[in-house]
C-alpha positions as semicolon CSV with decimal commas, in nm:
position;residue;x (nm);y (nm);z (nm)
1;M;0,000;0,000;0,000
2;G;0,127;0,350;-0,085
3;Q;0,239;0,607;0,165
4;T;-0,032;0,848;0,280
5;T;0,082;1,205;0,217
6;G;-0,241;1,402;0,258
7;L;-0,201;1,517;-0,102
8;S;-0,427;1,429;-0,391
9;N;-0,297;1,204;-0,665
10;I;-0,264;1,499;-0,903
11;Q;-0,067;1,699;-0,645
12;V;0,175;1,410;-0,602
13;E;0,216;1,377;-0,978
14;L;0,279;1,750;-1,022
15;L;0,531;1,750;-0,737
16;K;0,731;1,490;-0,929
17;L;0,767;1,748;-1,207
18;Y;0,901;2,018;-0,975
19;G;1,247;1,861;-0,982
20;N;1,274;1,961;-1,347
21;N;1,353;2,319;-1,436
22;V;1,143;2,434;-1,727
23;S;1,150;2,756;-1,921
24;E;0,881;3,018;-1,877
25;K;0,749;2,920;-2,220
26;Q;0,725;2,555;-2,118
27;L;0,559;2,651;-1,791
28;F;0,302;2,856;-1,982
29;E;0,239;2,564;-2,220
30;I;0,189;2,325;-1,928
31;R;-0,057;2,565;-1,767
32;M;-0,247;2,592;-2,094
33;M;-0,262;2,213;-2,131
34;L;-0,402;2,181;-1,779
35;A;-0,653;2,460;-1,837
36;K;-0,770;2,303;-2,164
37;Y;-0,798;1,961;-2,001
38;F;-1,014;2,084;-1,713
39;A;-1,223;2,303;-1,944
40;Q;-1,290;1,997;-2,161
41;Q;-1,389;1,793;-1,855
42;A;-1,632;2,067;-1,746
43;T;-1,778;2,091;-2,097
44;E;-1,834;1,715;-2,114
45;A;-2,002;1,715;-1,771
46;M;-2,224;2,006;-1,874
47;E;-2,320;1,835;-2,199
48;K;-2,409;1,517;-2,010
49;V;-2,642;1,708;-1,776
50;W;-2,782;1,904;-2,071
51;E;-2,872;1,578;-2,249
52;E;-3,003;1,401;-1,937
53;K;-3,233;1,692;-1,853
54;K;-3,325;1,742;-2,221
55;L;-3,249;2,114;-2,194
56;T;-3,287;2,348;-2,490
57;S;-3,146;2,681;-2,598
58;Q;-3,473;2,836;-2,489
59;D;-3,413;2,707;-2,134
60;M;-3,086;2,901;-2,128
61;V;-3,260;3,216;-2,253
62;N;-3,529;3,174;-1,988
63;W;-3,269;3,130;-1,713
64;S;-3,077;3,437;-1,822
65;N;-3,397;3,641;-1,818
66;E;-3,484;3,512;-1,470
67;H;-3,144;3,620;-1,344
68;N;-3,186;3,968;-1,487
69;R;-3,527;4,007;-1,328
70;L;-3,388;3,911;-0,988
71;E;-3,105;4,165;-1,016
72;S;-3,343;4,447;-1,101
73;R;-3,547;4,404;-0,783
74;P;-3,502;4,674;-0,517
């Protein structure tokens, strides 16, 4: 069984990379890859909910109008 560190598996994996010096350009590229990965995961989760709930574009319009009405209340 592995050692318990109190860190998540992704934190442990990223810590392994810290021993390597990377250029600012490489660091930026790594950040972009991570951002794209998590954005894709969020998009896929949203699409799954969208399909399960059979939501439509009109639902989004309705929600945005509800939000605006709430903000305009005194």
